[in-house]
OpenMM code with the backbone's topology and positions (N, CA, C; nanometers):
from openmm import Vec3, app, unit

residues = "MET ASN GLU ARG PRO THR ALA ILE PHE CYS ASN SER ASP TYR LEU ALA ILE GLY VAL PHE HIS GLY LEU ILE ARG GLY GLY ILE ARG ILE PRO GLN ASP VAL ALA LEU VAL GLY GLU GLY GLY ILE GLU ALA GLY GLU TYR ILE SER GLN PRO LEU SER THR ILE LYS CYS PRO VAL ASP GLU LEU CYS ARG ILE ALA VAL SER MET LEU HIS GLU ARG ILE GLU SER LEU VAL ASP CYS PRO PRO ARG HIS VAL MET VAL PRO THR VAL PHE VAL PRO ARG LYS THR THR".split()
positions = [
    Vec3(13.9353, 18.5501, -1.1253),
    Vec3(13.9717, 18.6058, -1.2569),
    Vec3(13.8950, 18.7426, -1.2698),
    Vec3(13.9729, 18.8487, -1.2710),
    Vec3(13.9117, 18.9868, -1.2773),
    Vec3(13.9522, 19.0517, -1.4103),
    Vec3(13.9679, 18.9765, -1.5214),
    Vec3(14.0025, 19.0378, -1.6424),
    Vec3(13.8820, 19.1060, -1.7066),
    Vec3(13.9058, 19.2215, -1.7527),
    Vec3(13.8060, 19.3042, -1.8315),
    Vec3(13.8046, 19.2540, -1.9726),
    Vec3(13.6925, 19.2499, -2.0391),
    Vec3(13.6874, 19.2277, -2.1860),
    Vec3(13.7538, 19.3413, -2.2582),
    Vec3(13.8025, 19.3120, -2.3812),
    Vec3(13.8579, 19.4185, -2.4568),
    Vec3(13.7534, 19.4785, -2.5525),
    Vec3(13.6479, 19.4117, -2.5665),
    Vec3(13.5396, 19.4596, -2.6473),
    Vec3(13.3999, 19.4035, -2.6114),
    Vec3(13.2929, 19.4802, -2.6330),
    Vec3(13.1612, 19.4352, -2.6036),
    Vec3(13.0741, 19.4568, -2.7322),
    Vec3(13.0059, 19.3575, -2.7664),
    Vec3(12.9128, 19.3597, -2.8759),
    Vec3(12.7731, 19.3427, -2.8314),
    Vec3(12.6810, 19.4419, -2.8448),
    Vec3(12.5471, 19.4394, -2.8018),
    Vec3(12.4563, 19.4103, -2.9108),
    Vec3(12.3495, 19.3299, -2.8901),
    Vec3(12.2646, 19.2931, -2.9996),
    Vec3(12.1686, 19.4009, -3.0440),
    Vec3(12.1805, 19.5186, -2.9871),
    Vec3(12.1081, 19.6325, -3.0362),
    Vec3(12.1806, 19.7597, -3.0010),
    Vec3(12.1629, 19.8613, -3.0804),
    Vec3(12.2210, 19.9886, -3.0572),
    Vec3(12.1693, 20.0499, -2.9215),
    Vec3(12.0387, 20.0260, -2.8984),
    Vec3(11.9796, 20.0849, -2.7766),
    Vec3(12.0551, 20.0196, -2.6580),
    Vec3(12.0710, 19.8955, -2.6565),
    Vec3(12.1446, 19.8330, -2.5380),
    Vec3(12.2932, 19.8850, -2.5339),
    Vec3(12.3532, 19.9022, -2.6503),
    Vec3(12.4871, 19.9508, -2.6522),
    Vec3(12.5029, 20.0992, -2.5985),
    Vec3(12.3996, 20.1784, -2.6182),
    Vec3(12.3968, 20.3134, -2.5683),
    Vec3(12.3874, 20.3031, -2.4202),
    Vec3(12.3100, 20.2170, -2.3648),
    Vec3(12.3042, 20.2015, -2.2106),
    Vec3(12.4320, 20.1508, -2.1626),
    Vec3(12.4950, 20.0536, -2.2194),
    Vec3(12.6214, 20.0023, -2.1792),
    Vec3(12.7264, 20.1159, -2.1838),
    Vec3(12.7175, 20.1987, -2.2888),
    Vec3(12.8201, 20.3104, -2.3015),
    Vec3(12.8104, 20.3974, -2.1803),
    Vec3(12.6923, 20.4396, -2.1458),
    Vec3(12.6737, 20.5283, -2.0241),
    Vec3(12.7159, 20.4668, -1.8969),
    Vec3(12.6932, 20.3283, -1.8845),
    Vec3(12.7359, 20.2612, -1.7597),
    Vec3(12.8917, 20.2560, -1.7545),
    Vec3(12.9525, 20.2192, -1.8656),
    Vec3(13.0994, 20.2141, -1.8681),
    Vec3(13.1579, 20.3512, -1.8385),
    Vec3(13.1061, 20.4580, -1.8958),
    Vec3(13.1619, 20.5912, -1.8719),
    Vec3(13.1480, 20.6229, -1.7195),
    Vec3(13.0218, 20.5988, -1.6616),
    Vec3(13.0040, 20.6272, -1.5141),
    Vec3(13.1030, 20.5397, -1.4351),
    Vec3(13.1380, 20.4227, -1.4853),
    Vec3(13.2332, 20.3372, -1.4101),
    Vec3(13.3770, 20.3745, -1.4284),
    Vec3(13.4040, 20.4824, -1.5073),
    Vec3(13.5403, 20.5282, -1.5241),
    Vec3(13.6117, 20.4498, -1.6313),
    Vec3(13.5463, 20.3836, -1.7116),
    Vec3(13.6043, 20.3003, -1.8198),
    Vec3(13.6074, 20.3851, -1.9466),
    Vec3(13.7266, 20.3869, -2.0130),
    Vec3(13.7386, 20.4756, -2.1285),
    Vec3(13.7049, 20.3925, -2.2517),
    Vec3(13.6220, 20.4497, -2.3360),
    Vec3(13.5797, 20.3832, -2.4660),
    Vec3(13.6478, 20.4603, -2.5808),
    Vec3(13.7219, 20.4112, -2.6767),
    Vec3(13.7469, 20.2628, -2.6842),
    Vec3(13.8871, 20.2243, -2.6290),
    Vec3(13.9522, 20.3176, -2.5579),
    Vec3(14.0867, 20.2807, -2.5092),
    Vec3(14.0905, 20.1627, -2.4152),
    Vec3(13.9883, 20.1537, -2.3300),
    Vec3(13.9873, 20.0373, -2.2332),
    Vec3(13.8968, 19.9287, -2.2847),
    Vec3(13.7837, 19.9602, -2.3518),
    Vec3(13.6908, 19.8591, -2.3978),
    Vec3(13.6268, 19.9203, -2.5302),
    Vec3(13.6301, 19.8495, -2.6294),
    Vec3(13.5649, 19.8908, -2.7581),
    Vec3(13.4211, 19.8468, -2.7434),
    Vec3(13.3307, 19.9142, -2.8114),
    Vec3(13.1867, 19.8939, -2.8020),
    Vec3(13.1177, 19.9080, -2.9320),
    Vec3(13.0377, 19.8036, -2.9690),
    Vec3(12.9722, 19.7983, -3.0980),
    Vec3(12.8244, 19.7509, -3.0712),
    Vec3(12.7353, 19.8222, -3.1406),
    Vec3(12.5964, 19.7883, -3.1386),
    Vec3(12.5453, 19.7287, -3.2685),
    Vec3(12.4172, 19.7026, -3.2788),
    Vec3(12.3629, 19.6480, -3.4065),
    Vec3(12.2375, 19.7145, -3.4249),
    Vec3(12.2180, 19.7662, -3.5523),
    Vec3(12.0956, 19.8317, -3.5995),
    Vec3(12.1137, 19.9514, -3.6717),
    Vec3(12.2224, 20.0318, -3.6444),
    Vec3(12.2429, 20.1530, -3.7104),
    Vec3(12.1470, 20.2599, -3.6950),
    Vec3(12.0862, 20.2669, -3.5657),
    Vec3(11.9875, 20.3643, -3.5323),
    Vec3(12.0538, 20.5057, -3.5286),
    Vec3(11.9705, 20.6098, -3.5620),
    Vec3(12.0331, 20.7444, -3.5717),
    Vec3(12.0725, 20.7965, -3.4269),
    Vec3(12.0103, 20.7537, -3.3259),
    Vec3(12.0450, 20.7986, -3.1925),
    Vec3(12.1920, 20.7607, -3.1624),
    Vec3(12.2424, 20.6561, -3.2166),
    Vec3(12.3763, 20.6171, -3.1903),
    Vec3(12.4830, 20.7153, -3.2376),
    Vec3(12.4405, 20.8016, -3.3285),
    Vec3(12.5335, 20.9040, -3.3830),
    Vec3(12.5465, 21.0211, -3.2965),
    Vec3(12.4495, 21.0391, -3.1969),
    Vec3(12.4453, 21.1594, -3.1231),
    Vec3(12.4840, 21.1520, -2.9717),
    Vec3(12.5371, 21.0346, -2.9333),
    Vec3(12.5942, 21.0306, -2.7976),
    Vec3(12.7295, 21.0951, -2.8012),
    Vec3(12.7933, 21.1179, -2.6901),
    Vec3(12.9167, 21.1947, -2.6758),
    Vec3(13.0267, 21.1373, -2.7689),
    Vec3(13.0281, 21.0085, -2.7847),
    Vec3(13.1181, 20.9398, -2.8781),
    Vec3(13.0299, 20.8573, -2.9774),
    Vec3(13.0133, 20.8964, -3.0961),
    Vec3(12.9248, 20.8271, -3.1792),
    Vec3(12.9526, 20.6721, -3.1837),
    Vec3(12.8407, 20.5941, -3.1757),
    Vec3(12.8519, 20.4478, -3.1575),
    Vec3(12.8916, 20.3733, -3.2860),
    Vec3(12.9904, 20.2887, -3.2785),
    Vec3(13.0058, 20.2003, -3.3917),
    Vec3(12.9001, 20.1000, -3.4007),
    Vec3(12.8550, 20.0567, -3.5199),
    Vec3(12.7385, 19.9745, -3.5324),
    Vec3(12.7506, 19.8792, -3.6536),
    Vec3(12.6645, 19.7811, -3.6483),
    Vec3(12.6542, 19.6893, -3.7675),
    Vec3(12.5157, 19.7104, -3.8193),
    Vec3(12.5001, 19.7469, -3.9462),
    Vec3(12.3660, 19.7656, -4.0093),
    Vec3(12.3405, 19.6433, -4.0900),
    Vec3(12.2187, 19.5954, -4.0720),
    Vec3(12.1752, 19.4757, -4.1426),
    Vec3(12.0457, 19.5244, -4.2255),
    Vec3(12.0423, 19.4768, -4.3475),
    Vec3(11.9238, 19.5248, -4.4372),
    Vec3(11.7909, 19.4552, -4.3936),
    Vec3(11.7286, 19.5144, -4.3024),
    Vec3(11.6035, 19.4562, -4.2495),
    Vec3(11.4976, 19.4341, -4.3533),
    Vec3(11.4885, 19.5270, -4.4452),
    Vec3(11.3804, 19.5140, -4.5491),
    Vec3(11.4106, 19.3962, -4.6394),
    Vec3(11.5411, 19.3697, -4.6700),
    Vec3(11.5774, 19.2542, -4.7394),
    Vec3(11.5509, 19.1214, -4.6683),
    Vec3(11.5899, 19.1225, -4.5398),
    Vec3(11.5595, 19.0069, -4.4573),
    Vec3(11.4148, 18.9660, -4.4533),
    Vec3(11.3310, 19.0680, -4.4354),
    Vec3(11.1884, 19.0469, -4.4354),
    Vec3(11.1287, 18.9963, -4.5682),
    Vec3(11.1866, 19.0534, -4.6826),
    Vec3(11.1423, 19.0062, -4.8110),
    Vec3(11.1757, 18.8581, -4.8244),
    Vec3(11.2975, 18.8190, -4.7886),
    Vec3(11.3422, 18.6834, -4.8025),
    Vec3(11.2589, 18.5912, -4.7124),
    Vec3(11.2276, 18.6364, -4.5889),
    Vec3(11.1628, 18.5504, -4.4964),
    Vec3(11.0176, 18.5275, -4.5437),
    Vec3(10.9535, 18.6271, -4.5940),
    Vec3(10.8138, 18.6146, -4.6414),
    Vec3(10.8175, 18.5297, -4.7692),
    Vec3(10.9120, 18.5424, -4.8532),
    Vec3(10.9205, 18.4611, -4.9768),
    Vec3(10.9363, 18.3146, -4.9427),
    Vec3(11.0283, 18.2840, -4.8471),
    Vec3(11.0501, 18.1497, -4.8044),
    Vec3(10.9260, 18.0941, -4.7352),
    Vec3(10.8550, 18.1666, -4.6555),
    Vec3(10.7361, 18.1154, -4.5871),
    Vec3(10.6259, 18.0973, -4.6956),
    Vec3(10.6141, 18.1862, -4.7901),
    Vec3(10.5138, 18.1572, -4.8949),
    Vec3(10.5472, 18.0308, -4.9632),
    Vec3(10.6666, 18.0010, -5.0036),
    Vec3(10.7074, 17.8850, -5.0682),
    Vec3(10.6654, 17.7531, -4.9889),
    Vec3(10.6871, 17.7662, -4.8585),
    Vec3(10.6546, 17.6511, -4.7643),
    Vec3(10.4954, 17.6398, -4.7588),
    Vec3(10.4295, 17.7437, -4.7489),
    Vec3(10.2751, 17.7424, -4.7452),
    Vec3(10.2265, 17.6831, -4.8730),
    Vec3(10.2742, 17.7201, -4.9806),
    Vec3(10.2282, 17.6749, -5.1049),
    Vec3(10.2814, 17.5391, -5.1497),
    Vec3(10.3646, 17.4810, -5.0648),
    Vec3(10.4313, 17.3502, -5.0879),
    Vec3(10.5156, 17.3504, -5.2158),
    Vec3(10.5652, 17.4726, -5.2505),
    Vec3(10.6551, 17.4779, -5.3601),
    Vec3(10.7907, 17.4146, -5.3238),
    Vec3(10.8219, 17.4191, -5.2045),
    Vec3(10.9541, 17.3759, -5.1608),
    Vec3(10.9334, 17.2741, -5.0429),
    Vec3(10.9760, 17.1574, -5.0525),
    Vec3(10.9627, 17.0521, -4.9519),
    Vec3(11.1033, 17.0056, -4.9259),
    Vec3(11.1746, 17.0846, -4.8430),
    Vec3(11.3108, 17.0570, -4.8156),
    Vec3(11.3472, 17.1039, -4.6783),
    Vec3(11.4603, 17.0531, -4.6227),
    Vec3(11.5001, 17.1060, -4.4949),
    Vec3(11.5256, 17.2553, -4.4927),
    Vec3(11.5187, 17.3141, -4.3670),
    Vec3(11.5503, 17.4599, -4.3745),
    Vec3(11.6802, 17.4918, -4.4367),
    Vec3(11.6895, 17.6076, -4.4894),
    Vec3(11.8144, 17.6454, -4.5645),
    Vec3(11.8630, 17.7817, -4.5001),
    Vec3(11.9899, 17.8134, -4.5210),
    Vec3(12.0613, 17.9241, -4.4709),
    Vec3(12.0689, 18.0279, -4.5864),
    Vec3(12.0358, 18.1562, -4.5630),
    Vec3(12.0529, 18.2596, -4.6615),
    Vec3(12.1430, 18.3639, -4.5987),
    Vec3(12.2402, 18.3991, -4.6657),
    Vec3(12.3414, 18.4955, -4.6155),
    Vec3(12.2954, 18.6363, -4.6815),
    Vec3(12.2830, 18.7308, -4.5922),
    Vec3(12.2504, 18.8718, -4.6313),
    Vec3(12.3640, 18.9626, -4.5840),
    Vec3(12.4210, 19.0317, -4.6706),
    Vec3(12.5401, 19.1192, -4.6320),
    Vec3(12.5094, 19.2255, -4.5377),
    Vec3(12.5926, 19.2446, -4.4345),
    Vec3(12.5812, 19.3453, -4.3343),
    Vec3(12.6939, 19.4479, -4.3534),
    Vec3(12.6815, 19.5626, -4.2958),
    Vec3(12.7865, 19.6645, -4.3103),
    Vec3(12.8294, 19.7102, -4.1664),
    Vec3(12.9599, 19.7058, -4.1446),
    Vec3(13.0130, 19.7631, -4.0216),
    Vec3(13.0380, 19.9083, -4.0408),
    Vec3(12.9891, 19.9962, -3.9446),
    Vec3(13.0026, 20.1340, -3.9505),
    Vec3(13.0842, 20.1764, -3.8362),
    Vec3(13.2175, 20.1959, -3.8565),
    Vec3(13.3110, 20.2273, -3.7436),
    Vec3(13.2916, 20.3790, -3.7074),
    Vec3(13.2741, 20.3995, -3.5788),
    Vec3(13.2672, 20.5338, -3.5318),
    Vec3(13.3632, 20.5522, -3.4211),
    Vec3(13.3355, 20.6331, -3.3155),
    Vec3(13.4285, 20.6620, -3.2157),
    Vec3(13.4385, 20.5567, -3.1007),
    Vec3(13.3526, 20.4499, -3.1008),
    Vec3(13.3588, 20.3577, -2.9876),
    Vec3(13.4483, 20.2332, -3.0189),
    Vec3(13.5097, 20.2334, -3.1336),
    Vec3(13.5967, 20.1147, -3.1631),
    Vec3(13.7346, 20.1715, -3.2132),
] * unit.nanometer
topology = app.Topology()
chain = topology.addChain("A")
for resn in residues:
    res = topology.addResidue(resn, chain)
    for name in ("N", "CA", "C"):
        topology.addAtom(name, app.Element.getBySymbol(name[0]), res)
């Protein structure tokens, strides 16, 4: 099976930038052959030859929630099973999708 993926999602913009350069060197057109998305919203992603599409996650908010939940556990204010908290993310489409 030699099928190429239609899209690649990288867990960081840094990794996506490396994948971008590897795909280009391999003669693969982005996004015509393969769409590419990173995560993090770093500024460097805006300055490659085709600005990188990315997903931005509010890290400050995630940290605030995590510290608050940990503090609750330490202080025994909450004695319950782990819970899930949804934090909105933002997709920033650029030239790689």
